[in-house]
C-alpha positions in Angstrom: 103.7 87.8 83.0 106.9 89.0 84.8 109.2 86.9 86.7 107.5 88.2 90.1 103.9 87.6 89.2 103.7 84.9 91.3 105.0 86.8 94.0 102.3 89.0 94.2 99.6 86.4 93.0 99.8 87.0 89.2 100.1 90.3 88.4 100.2 91.0 83.9 100.4 93.8 82.0 98.2 94.5 79.1 100.8 95.3 76.4 104.2 94.9 76.1 105.8 95.7 72.9 109.5 96.7 71.7 110.2 97.8 75.3 106.8 99.7 76.0 104.7 98.7 78.9 101.1 100.0 78.3 98.3 99.6 80.7 95.1 100.2 78.9 92.2 101.9 80.8 88.9 102.1 79.5 87.5 105.1 81.6 84.5 107.3 80.6 85.6 109.7 82.9 89.6 110.2 81.6 89.5 113.4 84.2 89.4 111.0 87.2 92.4 109.0 85.3 96.2 108.9 86.8 94.3 108.1 90.3 97.5 106.4 92.7 96.1 103.2 92.2 96.6 103.5 88.4 100.2 105.0 88.6 101.1 102.4 91.5 99.9 99.7 89.2 102.3 100.4 86.5 105.0 101.1 88.6 104.3 97.2 90.5 104.6 96.0 87.0 107.8 97.8 86.0 109.2 96.7 88.7 108.1 92.8 88.9 110.3 92.4 85.9 112.9 91.4 87.7 115.6 90.2 85.2 114.7 92.8 82.9 113.6 90.1 80.7 111.4 92.7 78.3 114.1 95.3 78.8 111.5 98.1 78.9 112.6 101.5 78.0 109.1 103.3 78.3 106.3 103.0 80.4 102.7 104.8 79.6 98.5 104.5 79.5 96.6 104.2 76.6 93.0 105.5 77.1 90.9 103.6 75.2 88.2 105.2 75.0 89.7 108.7 74.1 92.2 107.0 71.7 94.9 108.8 73.7 98.5 107.0 74.7 100.2 108.8 77.3 103.8 107.4 77.3 107.3 108.1 79.6 110.7 106.8 79.5 111.4 104.7 82.9 113.8 106.9 83.8 111.3 110.1 83.3 108.7 108.0 85.0 110.7 107.0 88.5 111.6 110.3 88.7 108.1 111.8 88.7 107.3 109.1 91.3 110.6 110.6 93.3 112.4 107.1 93.1 115.8 107.5 94.9 117.4 104.7 93.4 117.9 102.9 89.9 115.8 100.4 88.2 117.9 97.7 89.3 117.9 98.5 92.5 114.2 99.0 92.9 113.4 95.7 91.3 116.1 94.1 94.0 114.5 95.8 96.6 110.9 94.8 95.4 112.2 91.1 95.1 113.7 91.0 98.7 110.5 92.5 100.2 108.1 90.3 98.4 110.1 86.7 98.8 112.6 87.2 101.5 111.9 90.2 103.8 113.8 89.2 107.0 116.6 87.3 105.1 120.1 89.0 105.4 121.4 90.5 101.6 123.1 88.7 99.3 124.8 91.7 98.1 125.4 95.3 99.0 122.4 96.9 97.2 120.2 99.6 98.7 121.0 100.5 102.7 119.2 98.9 105.3 116.3 97.0 103.5 115.6 95.3 107.0 114.1 96.5 110.1 113.5 100.2 109.7 114.3 101.5 106.5 113.8 104.7 104.4 110.9 104.7 101.7 112.2 103.7 98.0 110.3 107.2 96.8 110.2 110.9 98.2 107.8 111.5 100.3 104.0 112.0 99.4 103.5 115.6 99.9 99.7 115.3 99.8 99.3 116.3 96.3 
């Protein structure tokens, strides 16, 4: 469980070991693996560790039926998703959005987290 798990009604990871967050998938159709929801779920787990309690430095998927482990550093993963802010800043933004979206910011953090805001990630190009 993560410090932010209660904010999303109880999210928890499959495996965390030595700074690695691994989500296990047991799909019989690996060509369908990696759908947006799988990647977003992994990103959510990473961001819900608000205080970096697990010191996560790598994330990935274990494809149980294929015996394959796919991993990225947290920086690579966020970059591939088009993140424009650092992991701590993204975590703070998610925490604020989930716990008190209308409260004024306590620290400067990312610009304009209230009202209209730019997305936390680059726009989807339809791919």
